[in-house]
C-alpha positions as CSV (number, residue, x, y, z in Angstrom):
1,M,31.7,3.3,-2.6
2,S,30.2,-0.3,-1.8
3,R,27.5,-1.6,-4.3
4,A,24.9,-1.4,-1.2
5,V,25.7,2.2,-0.4
6,A,25.6,3.2,-4.0
7,L,22.1,1.5,-4.6
8,A,20.8,3.4,-1.5
9,A,22.0,6.5,-2.9
10,D,20.8,6.1,-6.6
11,R,17.9,8.5,-7.7
12,L,15.0,7.0,-9.5
13,S,14.9,6.9,-13.0
14,I,11.8,6.6,-15.4
15,A,14.0,4.6,-17.9
16,D,15.2,2.2,-15.4
17,I,11.9,1.5,-14.5
18,R,10.6,1.2,-17.7
19,R,13.5,-1.4,-18.5
20,S,12.0,-3.5,-15.9
21,R,8.3,-2.9,-16.7
22,T,6.4,-5.7,-18.2
23,T,3.0,-4.1,-18.0
24,T,0.9,-2.6,-21.3
25,T,-1.0,0.1,-19.1
26,V,0.3,0.7,-15.7
27,G,3.1,3.1,-16.2
28,R,2.3,4.1,-19.8
29,H,2.9,7.8,-18.4
30,I,5.5,8.2,-15.6
31,Y,5.9,11.5,-13.8
32,L,8.7,11.8,-11.4
33,F,9.3,14.5,-9.1
34,G,11.9,15.6,-6.8
35,E,10.0,16.3,-3.6
36,V,6.1,16.8,-3.6
37,D,3.4,17.4,-1.2
38,S,2.2,14.2,-2.0
39,T,2.1,11.6,-4.9
40,N,-1.6,11.2,-4.4
41,A,-2.5,14.9,-4.7
42,R,-0.4,15.5,-7.7
43,L,-1.9,12.7,-9.5
44,R,-5.2,13.8,-8.3
45,N,-4.8,17.1,-10.3
46,L,-3.7,15.0,-13.2
47,A,-6.7,12.9,-13.1
48,Q,-9.0,15.7,-12.9
49,G,-7.3,17.2,-15.9
50,G,-8.1,13.8,-17.9
51,A,-4.9,11.8,-17.2
52,C,-5.3,8.4,-18.9
53,A,-5.5,5.0,-16.9
54,G,-2.2,3.5,-15.9
55,T,-0.8,7.0,-15.2
56,V,1.9,7.0,-12.4
57,V,3.4,9.6,-10.1
58,L,6.6,8.7,-8.3
59,A,8.6,11.2,-5.9
60,E,11.9,11.1,-4.2
61,G,10.6,12.6,-1.3
62,Q,7.0,14.0,0.4
63,T,6.8,16.8,2.5
64,A,2.9,16.1,3.3
65,G,2.6,12.1,2.8
66,R,-0.5,10.9,4.4
67,G,-1.8,7.5,5.6
68,R,-5.5,6.6,6.4
69,H,-7.2,9.3,8.8
70,G,-4.7,12.1,7.7
71,N,-2.1,10.2,9.5
72,V,1.4,11.6,8.4
73,W,3.5,9.1,6.4
74,F,7.1,9.7,7.2
75,S,8.7,10.5,3.7
76,P,12.3,11.0,3.5
77,S,14.2,11.8,0.3
78,G,16.3,9.4,-1.9
79,V,15.7,6.1,0.1
80,N,12.2,4.6,0.0
81,L,9.3,4.4,-2.4
82,Y,6.2,6.7,-3.0
83,A,4.0,6.4,-5.8
84,S,0.4,7.0,-7.1
85,V,-1.3,4.9,-10.0
86,L,-4.3,6.0,-11.6
87,V,-6.9,3.4,-12.8
88,R,-10.2,4.0,-14.3
89,P,-12.1,0.8,-13.8
90,E,-15.7,0.1,-14.4
91,L,-16.8,-0.5,-11.2
92,R,-19.5,0.4,-8.5
93,A,-19.0,2.4,-5.4
94,G,-20.0,-0.5,-3.4
95,D,-17.3,-2.5,-5.1
96,L,-14.7,0.0,-3.6
97,G,-14.0,-2.1,-0.2
98,A,-12.9,-5.3,-2.1
99,Y,-11.1,-3.4,-4.8
100,S,-8.9,-1.5,-2.6
101,L,-7.3,-5.0,-1.5
102,I,-5.4,-5.0,-5.1
103,A,-3.1,-2.4,-3.9
104,G,-1.8,-4.3,-0.8
105,L,-1.7,-7.6,-2.8
106,A,0.5,-6.2,-5.3
107,L,2.7,-4.6,-2.2
108,Y,3.0,-8.1,-1.0
109,D,4.3,-9.4,-4.3
110,A,7.0,-6.9,-4.7
111,I,8.3,-7.5,-1.6
112,K,8.2,-11.2,-1.7
113,Q,10.2,-10.9,-5.0
114,F,12.7,-9.3,-3.1
115,G,13.5,-12.1,-0.5
116,A,11.1,-11.2,2.5
117,T,8.4,-13.0,3.8
118,P,5.4,-10.2,4.2
119,S,2.1,-10.7,5.3
120,I,-0.9,-8.6,4.9
121,K,-2.8,-6.7,7.9
122,W,-6.2,-5.1,7.2
123,P,-7.0,-2.9,5.8
124,N,-3.9,-1.6,4.1
125,D,-0.6,-2.6,5.9
126,V,2.0,-4.9,4.8
127,L,4.3,-6.3,7.5
128,I,7.7,-8.4,7.7
129,A,7.8,-10.3,10.9
130,D,4.9,-8.4,12.6
131,K,6.7,-5.1,11.9
132,K,5.1,-2.7,9.2
133,V,6.9,-2.0,6.3
134,G,4.4,-0.3,3.9
135,A,1.0,0.6,3.4
136,T,-1.5,1.5,0.8
137,L,-4.1,4.3,0.2
138,L,-7.1,4.3,-2.2
139,E,-8.7,7.4,-3.2
140,C,-11.5,7.8,-5.8
141,V,-14.0,9.9,-7.3
142,T,-17.6,8.5,-7.9
143,D,-20.5,9.9,-9.9
144,R,-23.4,8.5,-8.0
145,D,-23.0,4.8,-7.9
146,A,-20.3,4.8,-10.6
147,V,-16.6,5.2,-10.0
148,E,-14.8,7.6,-12.4
149,Y,-11.2,6.9,-11.1
150,V,-9.2,5.1,-8.4
151,I,-5.8,6.4,-7.2
152,F,-3.5,3.5,-5.4
153,G,-1.1,5.2,-3.5
154,V,1.7,3.4,-1.8
155,G,4.5,4.3,0.6
156,V,7.3,1.4,1.5
157,N,10.4,1.9,3.6
158,L,13.1,0.5,1.6
159,N,16.5,1.7,2.3
160,V,16.0,4.4,5.1
161,E,18.0,3.6,8.3
162,L,16.0,2.2,11.0
163,S,17.4,4.5,13.5
164,V,16.3,7.3,11.2
165,L,13.0,5.8,10.9
166,R,12.3,5.1,14.6
167,A,13.4,8.8,15.8
168,A,10.9,10.2,13.3
169,L,8.1,8.0,14.3
170,G,8.9,7.8,17.8
171,P,7.1,4.9,19.9
172,A,5.3,3.5,16.6
173,G,8.9,3.0,15.1
174,D,9.1,-0.4,17.4
175,S,6.5,-1.6,15.3
176,A,8.0,-0.4,12.0
177,T,11.0,-1.9,9.6
178,T,12.6,-1.8,6.4
179,L,13.0,-4.0,3.4
180,A,16.7,-3.5,3.5
181,A,16.9,-4.3,7.2
182,A,14.9,-7.5,6.5
183,T,17.1,-8.7,3.4
184,G,20.2,-7.7,4.7
185,H,21.3,-5.5,1.7
186,A,20.3,-2.3,0.1
187,I,17.2,-2.5,-2.2
188,D,17.4,-1.0,-6.1
189,R,14.3,1.5,-5.9
190,N,14.0,1.3,-9.5
191,A,13.8,-2.4,-9.7
192,F,11.5,-2.2,-6.7
193,A,9.0,0.3,-8.2
194,A,9.2,-1.7,-11.6
195,A,8.1,-4.9,-9.5
196,Y,5.0,-3.0,-7.8
197,L,3.8,-1.7,-11.0
198,N,3.8,-5.0,-12.9
199,A,2.2,-6.8,-9.8
200,L,-0.3,-4.0,-9.7
201,E,-1.4,-4.5,-13.3
202,R,-1.5,-8.3,-12.6
203,W,-4.1,-7.7,-9.9
204,V,-5.9,-5.0,-11.5
205,S,-6.2,-7.6,-14.8
206,E,-7.1,-10.4,-12.2
207,W,-10.5,-8.3,-10.9
208,D,-11.2,-7.6,-14.4
209,E,-11.1,-11.2,-15.8
210,Q,-12.2,-13.4,-12.8
211,G,-14.2,-10.5,-10.5
212,S,-13.8,-9.9,-6.8
213,E,-13.7,-13.3,-5.4
214,A,-10.3,-13.9,-6.9
215,I,-9.1,-10.6,-5.1
216,L,-10.8,-11.9,-1.8
217,T,-9.7,-15.3,-1.9
218,A,-5.9,-14.3,-2.6
219,W,-6.0,-11.8,0.0
220,R,-7.5,-14.2,2.8
221,R,-4.3,-16.6,2.0
222,R,-2.0,-13.8,2.7
223,E,-3.5,-11.9,5.6
224,I,-2.7,-12.1,9.1
225,L,-5.4,-11.2,11.3
226,G,-7.6,-14.3,11.0
227,G,-8.8,-15.8,14.3
228,R,-6.6,-13.4,16.5
229,R,-7.4,-11.4,19.1
230,V,-7.2,-7.4,18.5
231,Q,-7.7,-4.1,19.9
232,V,-10.2,-1.8,17.9
233,Q,-9.8,1.9,18.5
234,G,-13.3,3.2,17.8
235,P,-14.4,6.8,17.7
236,E,-14.8,6.9,21.4
237,A,-13.1,4.0,23.0
238,A,-11.1,1.1,22.5
239,W,-12.4,-2.4,22.7
240,E,-11.1,-6.0,22.2
241,G,-12.5,-8.9,20.4
242,R,-11.4,-11.8,17.7
243,V,-11.3,-11.6,14.1
244,L,-13.6,-13.6,12.2
245,G,-12.4,-12.7,8.7
246,I,-13.2,-10.1,5.6
247,D,-16.7,-10.3,3.9
248,D,-17.0,-9.8,0.4
249,H,-17.1,-6.1,0.6
250,G,-13.8,-6.2,2.3
251,R,-15.2,-5.2,5.6
252,L,-13.5,-6.8,8.6
253,W,-15.9,-8.8,11.1
254,I,-15.0,-9.1,14.8
255,E,-16.7,-10.9,17.7
256,D,-16.3,-8.8,20.8
257,T,-16.1,-10.3,24.2
258,M,-19.6,-10.3,24.8
259,G,-20.4,-12.2,21.6
260,H,-21.4,-9.4,19.5
261,Q,-20.4,-9.1,15.9
262,H,-19.2,-5.9,14.1
263,A,-18.4,-4.9,10.6
264,L,-15.3,-2.7,10.2
265,T,-14.7,-0.4,7.5
266,G,-11.7,1.5,8.5
267,E,-11.1,1.9,12.0
268,E,-7.6,1.4,13.7
269,V,-6.7,-2.4,14.8
270,H,-4.1,-3.5,16.8
271,I,-2.8,-7.2,17.5
272,S,-3.3,-8.1,21.2
273,D,-2.1,-11.7,21.2
């Protein structure tokens, strides 16, 4: 068996991940499952039971993986990364929009470490050559204005065959890719998981030490939408405009064709130009 095929067939291993992990908090406790409904759901149960900050849930596959707006995240077993990380930050609810950008920065860094050239598309997609390779999802529980905990979920297409990915996604598959396809070789999933956890802790520490401005500045350098014409899928109809950028709360500002400016908090945005 070739090294590429062997890597693609490898199972996730807590021991292997820990050998490459350089964190002090993230990954202190790691739970690894074969197949679950979703890693976010499993970690949410642990968080409600008092799990400590830095707890990680990984799974070989998911039967009910979800993205934003409840969209299904295709989660075949044994080929990709599906992970959720628990953080208990000292944070106000109004900061969550900017705080959510941390996960995208971490995923960007992990992908770049493996030899690809990624970009970030608001609010939570990471792309390679304008094709989606992964996405993040933030869930949280708040008590009035205080944040009790945050769960950073991530799904990344690593070694799934492009033909399988596109068959599962239908027309949307034309806008998707994998890290293996981008780099030309199979990805060591344990090494990638460790790279993501290491990067996530670095960005959480950056927020704690430097505040939101450091996160916003870094994110703006890596994002792909600034100045571009996009189509926005609103609750009732789609409309077009040009991206002005994100504000200090992580909202995306767009000027429509009539010159009116809008702040988006979670709508679907598609590049038109």
